[in-house]
C-alpha positions in Angstrom: 57.8 92.6 94.8 59.2 96.0 95.2 58.1 99.5 95.3 60.6 101.0 92.8 60.7 104.6 91.5 62.4 105.0 88.7 64.6 108.2 89.1 67.8 109.9 87.5 70.7 109.6 88.9 70.0 111.8 92.5 67.8 108.5 93.5 70.7 107.5 95.9 71.1 111.1 97.6 67.4 111.3 97.9 67.0 107.6 98.9 69.8 108.8 102.1 67.3 111.8 102.7 64.4 110.0 103.1 66.5 107.1 105.7 66.9 110.0 107.9 63.2 110.6 109.4 62.1 106.7 109.3 61.8 107.3 112.4 63.5 107.5 116.8 65.1 104.5 117.6 63.1 102.6 119.8 65.5 99.8 120.9 68.3 99.4 123.1 71.3 100.6 120.9 74.9 99.6 121.8 77.7 101.0 121.9 75.0 103.4 120.0 73.2 103.8 116.6 75.8 104.0 113.6 74.3 105.9 110.3 74.9 102.9 108.5 75.5 98.9 110.0 78.0 96.8 108.4 76.0 93.7 107.3 78.1 91.7 104.8 81.4 94.0 104.2 84.4 91.6 103.2 86.0 93.6 99.9 85.3 96.0 97.6 82.6 93.7 95.7 81.0 92.4 99.2 80.2 95.3 100.9 76.0 95.1 102.3 75.0 97.6 104.8 71.7 98.4 106.6 71.3 102.3 106.2 69.2 102.5 109.0 69.9 106.2 109.6 67.4 107.9 112.9 65.8 104.7 113.5 65.2 102.2 110.3 64.9 99.0 112.6 66.7 95.5 110.3 63.3 94.7 108.6 62.5 98.7 108.2 64.6 99.3 105.0 66.7 97.0 102.1 69.8 96.2 103.0 72.6 98.4 100.4 76.0 98.4 99.0 78.1 101.1 99.9 76.5 103.7 97.5 72.8 103.4 98.2 71.6 100.9 95.4 69.8 98.0 96.9 71.2 94.5 97.1 68.2 92.5 98.1 68.0 90.6 100.9 65.1 89.4 103.2 64.2 87.3 105.6 61.1 85.7 107.0 60.5 83.3 110.2 56.9 81.8 111.0 56.0 80.8 114.5 53.3 78.6 115.0 52.0 78.9 111.3 52.6 83.2 111.2 55.0 84.7 109.2 56.9 88.0 110.2 59.9 89.2 108.6 63.1 90.4 110.1 65.3 91.9 107.0 64.9 93.6 104.6 61.5 95.6 103.0 59.9 92.4 101.2 56.3 93.1 99.7 54.1 90.2 99.2 50.8 90.5 97.9 47.7 88.6 98.7 50.1 86.9 101.7 49.3 87.9 105.3 52.3 88.6 107.0 53.6 91.1 110.5 57.0 92.0 110.9 58.9 91.2 114.0 59.7 94.2 116.6 63.0 95.2 116.7 64.3 94.6 120.6 68.2 95.7 120.0 70.8 96.3 118.1 74.9 95.8 118.7 77.8 96.5 116.5 81.3 95.3 117.0 85.0 95.2 114.8 83.6 92.1 113.9 79.9 91.3 114.0 75.9 93.4 113.9 74.0 92.1 116.0 70.2 92.7 116.3 67.1 90.4 118.3 63.9 90.7 117.3 60.8 89.6 118.4 58.1 87.4 116.5 55.5 87.3 118.7 56.2 84.8 122.0 59.9 84.1 120.3 62.9 86.2 120.1 64.7 86.1 116.6 68.7 87.0 117.0 70.3 87.9 113.4 74.0 87.9 113.7 76.3 88.9 110.3 79.6 88.3 110.7 82.2 89.3 108.6 85.4 88.2 109.9 88.6 89.8 110.3 91.2 87.4 109.9 94.4 89.8 109.2 96.9 87.5 110.6 95.8 84.4 108.6 96.1 85.3 104.5 93.8 83.0 103.3 90.9 83.3 105.8 91.7 87.0 105.2 91.3 86.7 101.2 87.9 85.0 101.3 85.1 87.2 99.9 82.4 85.8 102.0 80.8 86.5 105.4 78.0 84.9 107.7 74.1 85.1 109.0 73.5 83.4 111.7 69.6 83.0 113.0 68.8 81.3 116.0 65.8 81.3 118.2 64.8 81.3 121.9 60.9 81.4 123.0 60.4 84.0 125.8 57.4 82.5 127.5 58.4 79.3 128.5 56.4 77.5 125.9 57.7 75.2 123.1 56.9 77.0 119.2 57.0 75.5 116.4 60.0 77.6 114.5 60.7 77.5 110.3 63.2 80.8 108.9 63.3 81.4 105.3 65.8 83.9 103.6 66.6 85.0 100.3 69.0 86.9 98.1 68.3 88.5 94.3 70.3 89.0 91.7 70.6 92.7 92.7 74.1 91.1 94.5 75.9 90.9 90.6 75.4 93.9 89.1 74.3 98.3 89.6 72.0 97.6 86.2 69.3 96.3 86.4 68.5 95.7 83.3 70.9 93.5 82.3 70.5 89.7 82.0 71.6 86.9 84.6 71.8 83.6 85.0 72.0 81.3 88.0 71.9 77.3 89.1 72.1 75.7 92.4 74.4 72.7 93.9 73.0 70.1 96.3 77.0 68.4 96.8 78.9 67.6 99.5 76.2 68.7 102.3 75.5 72.2 100.8 72.8 74.0 99.4 74.7 76.8 97.1 72.8 78.9 95.4 74.9 81.1 92.4 74.5 83.8 90.3 76.1 86.2 87.7 75.8 88.5 84.6 74.9 86.4 81.5 77.3 88.6 79.4 80.5 89.6 81.7 83.2 92.2 81.3 86.4 91.5 83.1 87.9 93.8 85.2 85.4 97.0 84.8 82.5 98.4 86.9 79.1 98.9 85.9 78.8 102.6 85.4 82.5 103.1 85.4 83.3 107.2 85.3 85.5 109.9 84.0 87.4 112.2 86.5 85.4 114.6 85.4 82.2 113.1 86.5 83.8 112.0 89.6 84.1 116.0 90.5 80.4 116.3 89.6 79.7 113.4 91.8 81.8 115.0 94.5 79.7 118.3 93.9 76.7 116.8 93.9 76.8 114.2 96.7 75.9 111.6 94.0 77.5 108.1 93.6 77.2 106.3 90.5 76.9 102.4 90.7 80.4 100.9 91.2 79.7 97.4 90.8 81.8 95.0 89.0 80.8 93.7 85.8 82.0 90.1 86.5 82.3 88.0 88.8 79.2 85.6 91.3 77.3 85.5 93.7 76.8 82.2 96.6 73.9 82.0 98.9 74.9 78.9 100.9 73.1 76.6 104.0 74.5 73.4 104.9 71.8 71.0 103.9 71.0 69.7 107.3 67.3 67.9 108.0 64.6 70.0 107.3 66.2 72.0 105.1 64.7 73.4 101.9 65.5 75.5 98.6 63.9 77.4 96.2 65.1 79.7 92.9 62.8 82.1 91.3 60.2 85.1 91.4 60.8 87.1 94.6 56.8 87.0 95.4 56.6 83.5 94.1 59.1 82.6 96.5 58.0 84.4 99.6 54.7 83.6 99.6 55.9 80.0 99.3 57.6 80.1 102.3 54.3 82.4 104.2 52.0 80.0 103.3 53.3 76.5 103.5 56.8 77.3 105.7 59.0 75.3 103.4 60.6 75.8 100.0 59.7 73.9 96.8 63.0 72.2 95.5 62.7 73.6 92.0 64.7 75.9 90.1 63.5 78.6 87.8 65.4 78.3 84.5 63.8 81.2 82.6 67.3 83.9 82.5 66.1 87.0 82.8 67.0 90.9 83.6 67.6 91.3 87.3 64.5 93.5 87.8 62.2 90.8 85.2 60.1 89.5 88.1 62.8 89.9 90.4 64.5 86.3 90.4 66.0 85.5 94.1 67.2 82.5 95.2 66.0 81.5 98.7 66.6 78.9 101.2 64.9 77.7 104.3 65.5 75.7 107.7 62.5 73.9 109.8 63.6 73.9 113.2 61.3 72.0 114.6 59.7 72.7 118.3 62.0 75.9 120.4 61.8 75.8 123.7 65.6 77.4 124.7 67.7 78.8 122.5 68.8 77.0 118.7 72.0 76.0 117.3 72.0 79.0 115.0 70.9 78.5 111.2 74.0 80.0 109.2 73.9 80.9 105.8 77.1 82.4 104.0 76.8 85.0 101.3 80.0 85.9 99.3 80.8 87.6 95.9 84.0 85.9 94.0 86.1 86.9 90.8 88.8 85.5 89.0 91.4 86.6 88.3 90.3 89.7 90.7 92.9 92.1 89.2 95.4 93.4 86.4 98.7 95.0 87.4 101.3 96.6 85.6 104.8 95.2 85.3 108.2 95.0 83.6 107.9 96.5 80.1 104.1 97.7 80.1 103.1 93.7 80.4 99.8 93.1 82.1 99.5 90.3 85.2 96.7 88.5 86.3 96.2 88.4 90.0 93.8 85.8 92.3 93.1 86.3 95.4 95.0 84.7 97.6 92.7 81.9 99.2 92.8 80.4 95.5 96.4 79.5 96.8 94.6 76.5 99.4 91.2 75.8 97.5 90.5 74.8 94.3 86.9 75.3 93.6 84.7 77.8 95.3 82.2 75.1 96.7 85.7 73.1 98.2 85.9 76.8 99.8 82.6 77.2 101.0 82.3 73.4 102.3 85.5 74.6 104.5 84.0 78.8 105.2 80.7 77.2 106.4 82.0 74.5 108.7 84.6 76.8 110.3 82.0 79.4 111.3 82.2 78.1 115.0 85.9 78.5 115.5 85.5 82.0 113.2 82.8 83.5 115.9 85.3 82.4 118.3 88.2 83.9 116.7 85.4 87.0 116.1 84.8 87.3 119.5 88.2 87.2 120.6 89.2 90.0 118.6 86.4 91.6 119.3 87.7 91.6 123.3 90.9 92.5 122.6 90.2 95.5 120.6 87.3 97.0 122.9 90.3 96.4 125.8 92.9 98.1 124.3 90.4 101.1 122.7 89.2 101.8 126.3 92.1 102.4 127.6 90.8 106.1 126.0 87.5 106.0 126.1 84.4 104.2 125.4 83.6 106.8 123.2 86.8 105.8 121.5 86.0 102.4 121.8 82.8 102.4 119.9 84.5 104.5 116.8 87.1 102.5 116.9 84.6 99.4 116.3 82.6 100.6 113.7 85.7 101.8 112.1 87.8 98.6 111.4 85.4 96.3 109.3 85.3 99.2 106.9 89.0 99.4 106.7 89.9 96.1 105.6 86.7 95.9 103.6 88.5 98.2 100.8 91.4 95.9 100.2 92.0 92.3 98.6 94.8 90.2 99.0 96.3 88.7 95.8 99.1 86.0 94.5 100.4 85.5 91.0 101.4 82.4 89.4 104.1 81.0 88.8 104.6 79.8 85.3 103.7 76.0 85.7 100.2 77.4 86.9 100.7 77.1 90.8 100.6 79.6 92.8 103.8 81.8 93.9 102.4 82.3 97.7 106.1 84.5 98.1 104.5 86.8 95.9 101.8 89.0 97.6 100.1 91.9 96.9 97.2 93.8 98.9 95.2 96.5 96.9 93.0 98.7 98.8 90.2 100.8 96.4 89.9 104.5 96.9 85.9 103.6 97.9 83.7 106.7 97.0 85.9 109.5 96.5 86.7 107.7 93.2 88.0 104.1 92.5 91.9 104.4 92.4 93.9 101.8 92.7 96.3 101.8 95.9 96.3 105.4 96.6 99.3 107.1 98.3 96.9 109.7 100.5 94.7 107.1 101.4 96.7 104.6 102.3 99.0 107.0 104.6 95.2 108.0 106.8 94.5 104.0 106.7 98.0 103.1 107.9 97.5 102.6 111.7 94.6 99.9 111.2 97.1 97.9 109.6 99.6 98.7 112.1 97.4 97.5 114.9 95.8 94.1 113.0 98.8 93.6 110.9 101.8 95.3 110.2 102.7 92.8 107.1 99.6 93.9 105.6 101.5 97.6 105.5 104.0 96.0 103.6 102.0 94.1 100.6 100.1 97.4 100.2 103.3 99.2 99.3 104.1 96.6 97.5 102.3 97.0 94.4 103.2 100.9 94.3 107.1 100.1 95.0 107.3 97.5 92.5 105.8 99.6 89.9 108.2 103.0 90.1 111.1 99.9 90.6 110.5 99.5 86.9 111.4 103.0 86.1 108.0 103.2 84.2 106.2 106.0 85.8 108.3 109.3 84.2 108.3 111.1 87.2 111.2 111.8 90.1 108.7 112.0 92.8 106.3 109.1 94.4 102.9 107.9 92.4 99.8 109.2 93.5 97.8 106.0 92.5 98.5 102.7 91.1 95.6 102.9 88.6 92.2 105.5 87.8 89.5 102.5 88.2 89.3 99.3 90.1 90.6 96.7 89.7 92.7 97.7 87.1 96.4 98.5 89.2 97.6 99.4 85.0 100.1 102.6 86.6 100.4 106.1 84.9 103.4 105.3 82.1 102.3 108.6 81.5 103.0 110.2 85.1 99.7 112.2 84.7 98.5 110.7 87.7 96.6 113.2 90.4 99.2 115.5 91.4 100.4 115.0 94.7 104.2 114.9 94.8 104.5 115.9 98.5 101.5 113.6 99.6 103.2 110.6 97.8 106.3 110.5 99.2 106.0 109.8 103.2 107.8 106.4 104.0 106.6 103.7 107.2 108.5 101.2 108.8 107.7 97.7 110.6 110.6 95.6 111.7 110.4 93.7 108.4 113.8 95.6 106.8 113.5 94.1 103.4 111.6 96.2 101.8 113.9 98.8 102.9 117.1 97.3 101.1 115.4 96.2 98.0 114.2 99.7 96.9 116.3 101.9 98.9 117.4 103.7 95.2 113.6 104.9 94.9 113.8 106.0 98.5 116.9 108.0 98.2 115.5 109.6 95.0 111.9 110.2 96.7 114.0 111.9 99.4 115.7 114.2 97.4 112.6 115.5 95.8 110.9 116.6 99.5 114.4 118.4 99.5 113.6 120.4 97.1 110.0 121.0 97.5 108.9 120.2 100.7 110.5 122.9 103.1 108.5 125.3 101.0 105.8 123.7 98.9 105.3 124.7 95.6 101.8 125.5 95.0 99.7 121.8 94.8 97.2 119.7 96.0 97.1 118.0 99.3 95.4 114.7 100.1 92.3 117.6 101.1 92.2 117.9 97.7 88.6 119.0 97.3 89.9 122.1 99.0 91.7 122.7 95.9 95.7 123.8 95.8 97.5 126.0 97.6 101.1 126.8 98.1 103.5 127.0 101.4 101.2 124.3 102.9 101.9 124.4 106.5 100.7 121.0 106.7 102.2 119.4 104.2 105.6 120.8 104.7 105.3 119.1 108.4 104.5 115.4 106.1 108.0 116.6 103.8 110.3 117.0 106.8 108.8 114.1 108.8 109.9 111.7 105.7 113.6 113.3 105.2 114.3 112.3 108.8 112.2 109.2 108.1 114.5 108.3 105.7 117.0 108.9 108.4 116.1 106.5 110.1 115.9 104.4 107.6 119.6 105.1 106.5 120.3 104.1 110.0 118.5 100.6 109.6 120.8 99.8 106.5 123.8 100.9 108.0 124.5 103.9 105.6 125.7 106.1 108.4 127.0 108.9 106.4 123.4 109.5 104.4 121.9 108.8 107.5 123.4 112.1 109.1 122.8 114.0 106.4 119.3 113.8 106.2 119.1 114.6 109.9 120.9 117.5 110.0 119.0 118.6 106.4 115.3 117.5 108.8 116.7 119.5 111.2 117.7 122.8 109.8 114.3 122.5 107.8 112.4 123.0 111.2 114.3 125.3 112.5 113.4 127.4 108.8 109.7 126.3 108.9 109.1 127.4 112.5 109.9 131.0 111.3 107.6 130.9 108.5 104.6 128.8 109.6 104.0 130.3 113.2 101.5 133.1 113.1 102.9 136.6 114.0 101.9 136.5 117.9 103.4 133.0 117.9 99.6 131.8 119.4 99.3 128.9 116.8 100.4 127.5 113.5 99.2 128.9 109.5 97.5 127.3 107.6 99.9 128.9 105.0 103.1 130.4 105.2 103.2 134.7 105.5 98.9 134.1 106.2 98.9 134.7 109.9 94.8 135.0 110.0 94.5 131.2 108.4 94.7 128.3 110.6 94.4 124.1 110.3 94.4 120.9 112.2 98.4 120.5 111.4 97.5 116.7 111.8 101.1 115.0 110.3 102.4 116.0 113.7 100.8 113.0 113.9 103.3 110.6 112.0 106.3 112.3 113.9 104.9 110.2 117.1 103.4 107.6 115.9 107.7 107.1 114.6 109.1 108.2 117.5 111.3 110.8 115.6 110.8 113.8 117.6 111.4 115.6 114.6 109.4 119.3 115.9 109.5 120.4 119.5 107.3 119.7 122.0 106.1 124.0 122.0 104.7 122.8 118.6 102.5 120.6 120.6 101.7 123.0 122.5 101.1 126.0 120.8 98.8 123.3 118.6 96.4 123.0 121.9 95.6 127.1 121.1 92.7 124.7 118.7 90.5 124.3 121.5 90.2 128.6 121.3 88.7 128.1 117.8 86.4 125.8 119.1 84.8 128.3 121.6 85.1 131.2 119.0 83.3 129.4 116.2 80.6 127.2 118.0 80.5 124.6 115.4 78.4 122.1 116.4 80.2 119.0 115.7 83.6 119.4 115.2 86.7 121.8 114.9 86.9 122.8 110.9 90.0 121.4 110.1 91.4 124.3 108.3 90.6 127.9 108.1 91.4 129.3 104.3 88.1 131.9 103.5 85.0 133.0 106.0 82.4 130.0 105.9 84.5 127.1 105.0 83.2 124.8 108.0 83.8 121.4 106.8 85.8 118.4 108.8 87.5 115.2 108.3 87.2 112.9 110.6 90.6 110.6 110.6 92.1 113.7 111.0 90.1 115.2 113.7 91.4 112.2 115.0 94.9 112.4 114.5 95.1 115.7 116.3 93.4 113.9 119.1 96.3 111.9 119.5 99.0 114.3 119.9 97.0 116.4 122.4 99.0 116.9 125.6 95.8 116.7 127.7 93.4 114.3 127.9 90.2 116.9 128.2 91.5 118.4 124.5 91.8 114.8 123.3 88.8 113.3 124.9 86.7 116.6 123.4 87.8 115.8 119.9 86.9 112.1 120.6 83.7 113.1 121.9 82.7 115.2 118.4 83.5 112.7 115.8 81.4 110.0 118.0 78.1 112.6 118.5 78.5 113.0 114.5 78.8 109.0 114.0 75.4 108.7 116.6 73.2 111.9 115.2 71.1 109.7 113.1 71.5 112.7 110.3 73.3 110.4 107.8 72.3 106.9 106.7 75.0 106.3 105.1 78.6 104.1 105.6 80.5 105.4 108.5 81.1 108.9 106.6 84.6 111.3 106.4 84.1 114.2 105.4 81.2 116.4 106.6 79.5 119.9 107.5 80.3 120.8 111.1 77.9 123.3 111.6 74.9 121.1 111.1 76.4 117.6 110.4 75.9 117.5 106.5 77.8 114.5 105.3 79.5 116.2 102.3 80.0 112.5 100.3 82.4 110.0 101.2 81.2 107.2 102.6 82.6 103.8 103.0 85.8 104.5 102.5 89.0 103.2 104.0 90.8 106.1 105.6 88.4 105.2 108.7 91.5 102.8 109.6 93.1 105.9 110.5 90.2 106.1 113.7 92.5 103.8 115.2 95.4 106.7 115.5 94.8 107.9 119.2 96.9 103.9 119.6 100.8 104.3 120.6 102.6 102.3 119.2 104.9 99.9 121.1 108.4 99.2 119.6 109.2 96.2 120.3 105.2 95.1 119.6 105.5 96.4 115.7 105.5 93.1 113.1 105.2 90.6 116.0 101.9 90.8 117.5 98.5 92.9 118.4 99.6 96.2 119.4 99.0 97.6 122.6 97.3 101.4 123.2 98.2 103.7 126.2 97.0 107.0 127.7 98.1 109.9 125.9 97.6 111.9 129.1 101.0 113.6 130.2 103.7 114.0 127.8 103.7 112.2 124.6 107.0 110.4 124.2 108.9 108.6 127.1 
């Protein structure tokens, strides 16, 4: 049973505010207590979080989808006949149980780990969302693990049974809709499958208009954006002592609390999700426990097929599947493989976690903690897809990665979201970046997009990458025209004409940018943006390097000369009258902003801008002292009282600082905001600097930009995991 208030759309906001006052942390938190723990975060639609705010334990609140809507996920353990809850906030009338006491929490790049005391037994609950970027099959699997182990704390043997269930809330954002379900016990695996009775492919519950998006941002509200198709799966190996059952939440939980096992019966009364809350339960009797047991490993996933609609030539629509289908012919086969791979997956995850920690600690422990909280979130916004050949087989040579612009809106492959997310792709596998850009390049090469600049996104409503043949996408012409590079030149060669077209536009519009919005579109449009001009000039110089790679030396020389001349003119326009800082916009000497786009110049080692510009930018320390902002440096000053900040841009600014004290100041303040307990949302990136109030953005892939304090060594790009180097001293070798 759940105490559930019927509230209007403002409910998610109120929910998060309440969570902020649950209580202070009473357990050991490593490396710190985040606003929300990633539990099962593998895709835009497998995205379950623990909104723990200032001190909610694993068994204090329900896990939620990134929007704040509950996804019912409960867990109980019985120790010597006494029941304890360890996951979720279930209410079970007329039966007695206690809450296990949380002793510790920990997060790594791939795992969230909790230890709870259930009387004389400690329960360790590990949520593993694998990060497998170099294995396209594994990275494309929309499944995660929950592993539960037990250990006696008093040296005596104790009888232990473990139980967990998920609810039908995992398949819809509208609990009034009817779901149906089934249970399979084949091949040594027990699997519950649940889905909506009436599915609508390629759509979301409560899909929204651009007007609604604007209102959502203004009021910090989030409409529920669950897919209207697909199935959720909850599985456990059918080892000795395993039982299962489907039915009403209070019935199944009472059955386990009273008896320590389930009945093996199936409820076939298909109904609305909120009608006696159907849940899908699994349990395991661990027998007599002394030392730590092998974990009971559950898998949870959400599968749609096909997953994406993509526009190809002549406005035709191609349906694309997740890449794992190229290896597995059924979901049961996938689940069998996935569960059987847990020990190896955990070993790979531990190795990846250690590599990230070692790399990030070369900057600082604060930086390592920020990176650890960011990786699952960033990659969890992506889906790796493959098309089919005419004979129905999968064409594994045709790979496109799609990224959802989570929370700010539902766009597909938004260019100004890919831009800040890019560092996580370079660090984990640069080929993912190539596949992410491929969909954009391929669409525009068909000639269907009418504007001369790059398209803003592939579609306004995920998972529909159906283009903007009317040219009426969000107008960010300069933002869309930035090129990154890897060692693979095939894409550059294939789309060189398109890249040249965009470069010509940058030559026309980047030095003196027209009145337009930038990636910080919530701040409104502005003409003559200093930071936007930086991006455009870097784009021109990047095209000079691309031309060199492609053997067009004359073109390379021309673009290089244009970029150099633009830099000289830009300096005259962008510097304040005292030459003490860069302005936000030309001719406004009292304005200023974080010129975070300079990061790209250092990342690509183009040396477009002179070193004096970076030295000048360190006057930002003065802004911090003058403004006395509590949480972070404001990213720009247009008007008095504008005190908002973006975390990804803070980290990029830190990356190009020429001294470690200023760099560390930015990093420390980012970590301070992430650990202050004022938010219960998945890692946000836009907030009020004076008091830490989040402004709405949450769970977005832009946190991949937090890996931006890495120095990328050209010899490693595209070949192996990239290394990090301290930015102290000079920026360029």
